[in-house]
C-alpha positions, 0 to 999 in steps of 0.5 A: 500500500502506497502512502501519500506525502502527508501520511509519510511525514506523519509517520516520520514525526511519530518515530521522532516523537517516540525517540524524543520521549523514550529512552534510547532503546538501541543503546539500552539493549547494547548496555544490557547485553554488555552487563549480562556478559560482564555478569557472566564473566564475573561468575567463577566457572571452570572452563576449557577450550576445545577447537573453536568452542570454550565450554563451562562445567554446569549442572547436568553437563556442559554449557557453551561459554564462547566461540571463535568470533571469526567462525562462519558456521557452527555445528554444536555437538550434542556432547563432548568428552562424555558430557552433554551440552545442555546450555548456551550461556549469556553472550556466548556468540555476542558480536560474531558478525561473520557467523552465518549458520548455526545448528544447535545440539539436541540436548540444549535446554537453555539459550542465554540472554544476548546469546546471538545478539549483534550477529549481523551476518547470521542467516539461519539457525536451527533450534531443537525442540529440547530448548525450553527457555530463551533469554532476553535479546537472544537474537537482537540485531541479527539483521540478516536473519530472514526466518526463524522456527521457535521450539515447540516447548517454548511458552514465553517469547522473551523481551527483545528476542528479535529486536531490530531484526529488520530482515525477518520475514517468517517466524513459526510460533510454538503452539503452547505460546502464552506470552510475547514479551516487550519489544520482542519484534520491535523494528522487524520491518519485513515481519508479517506474521500469518497468525498468532496461536490460540492460547496466547494470553499476553502481548507486551509493550512495543512487541510489534512496533514498526513491523511495517509489513503487518497488515492484519492484526487479528487476535486469538480469542484467548488474548487477555492483555495487550501492552502499550504501543504494541503495534506502534507505527504499523502503517499497513494495518487497516482494521483491528477487532478487540478480542472479547476477553480484553479489559485493558487494551493498553495505552497508544496501542495503535499510535501511528497506524495511519491506515487503520480505518476501522475498529471492531469489538468481539461480542461479549467484551465487557469494557469496549464498544464500537460505533461507526468504527470508533472505539469507546469504553466505560459505557461510552463515557470515554472516546478511546481511539479514533481510526486515523486512517478514516477518510471522513473530514468531520466528526461529531463526538457523541453526547455522553462522552466525558473524556477524550482519551490520550492520543485518541485522534493522534495524527488523523490527517483528514479531519478538518472539523470536530464537534464537541458534546456538551458533556465533555470535561477532559481532553487527554494528552496528545488527543488531537496532536498532529491533526494538521487539517483542523482549522477551528476549535470550539470547546463547550462550556463544561470542559475543565482540563486540556492535558499536555500536547492536546492540540500540539502541531495542529498547523492549520489551526487558526481559531480557538474558543475556550469556555469560562469553565476551563480550569487548566491547560498542560504543557505544550497544549497548543505548541507549534500551532503556527497559524494560531495568532491570538487566543483569549484565556478564560478568567477561571483558567488558573494553570497554564503549562510550560510552552503552552503556546510555543517558544518563549520569545528570545529565550530559544534560538534556531540553528543560525542563532536567531531568536525563535518568535512566540508562536502566538504573538498576542494572546489575551488573558483575562484577569492577568493585568487589569490596570483599571481594577488595580487602581480601583483596589488601591483607591478603595484601600486608601479610603478605607484606611482614612475612614478607619483613622477617623473612626479611631480618632473619634473613638479615642475622643469619646473615651477621654476624660475632660482633663485629657480633652482639654489638654489636647485642645490646648496642645492643638491651640498652642500648635496653631499659635506656633504656626501663626507666629512662624508665618508672621516671622516669615512675612517680616523677613520678606518685607525687610529683604524687599526694602 
């Protein structure tokens, strides 16, 4: 399926956001692998070398400890010196970039963490059904690997098993599989699984992220849990049906799936419902996900919806108009981010909070009307809305996040050291600086203080004895006399000077 330029740019930006907002997974994988290897090397194991292999003595026999990194092909024997080879230790083949083919012996039960990681030349590996456990990132970054058959006794695919194996096209899942770990097939560009086995219960975070070839994300009815961003950036998925046992679909499961045009829900699901291809939950009080590949240019959110979920409309490039219900109170983080064709936002009275990035990068947005009920806006809520030049903030809005409207004038500069302008040049904020109101308050305070002073003086006089009042009157008279005498003296001096 071909993408137009707009959708391609949206996907590129989606990938950028992922990199910007998460730990650098590639570096993390390498660091974890090195830590695994170092940890193993610190363990005191008795080893010996035989040919291209180094073995370690372990319970039940021998374990492959290391291999000559210049080897092109490995045919690991079943046993040696009368001992069975029962395991491949962590990092045993790590970084063997020349290795192309591996045959594993029939007694091996365990393949350790990062055992074949970064074997970039590995094209084929034969794993016997005796293997019951495979460690994390065991085949990560084996970029030449195109096909893999997992052993029938494997019940769990570990975290990052084939992370970054972008040449992988075919994989045979074991029938007894229960769990697919986080990032297990992350960035396996060519991987398009034919079917997930019935009995599978859990799919981890980012498990199939950026598997561009997947066009059918059909789930077995046994699925109970799907992790966050499990199908992030799978641009060729066109439809997804929520299995009946799913109660928690995960956050941003289909973020960046720009051709996903329709959601469905299996009968009997207790949490999710669908209407016109749009996914809802909580008895339709939450609009959970809008298929961003939907061709409609306008959409009316139904009455009764209280919350628009995080990233619900993320990168819906066709939407030009959104009609909001009177029941709406919350718009989640990134809910309308990268809706580049939205031109006007009229939020209803009753809405209370706009969370971070809610309308960020809506580049065509020219008009926003915010209701008096609005209490707060998160960070970056209208960030990079380059067409939005003026905004009136309601007086009840007490919280405005950092960079809510773009950059701070003069604080940031571009690559040419030029100041970056404020994205919204002159927004109006009621109650921020009201000069008339301030002057009125100051005058009122002065009058109040004067009244208090007069009242205190009157009260003081009513409480004085006649002697005290007479003494004060005499003091006042004396003070007035002294002032009069001083005036006469000044006049006499002036007359003398004139003469």
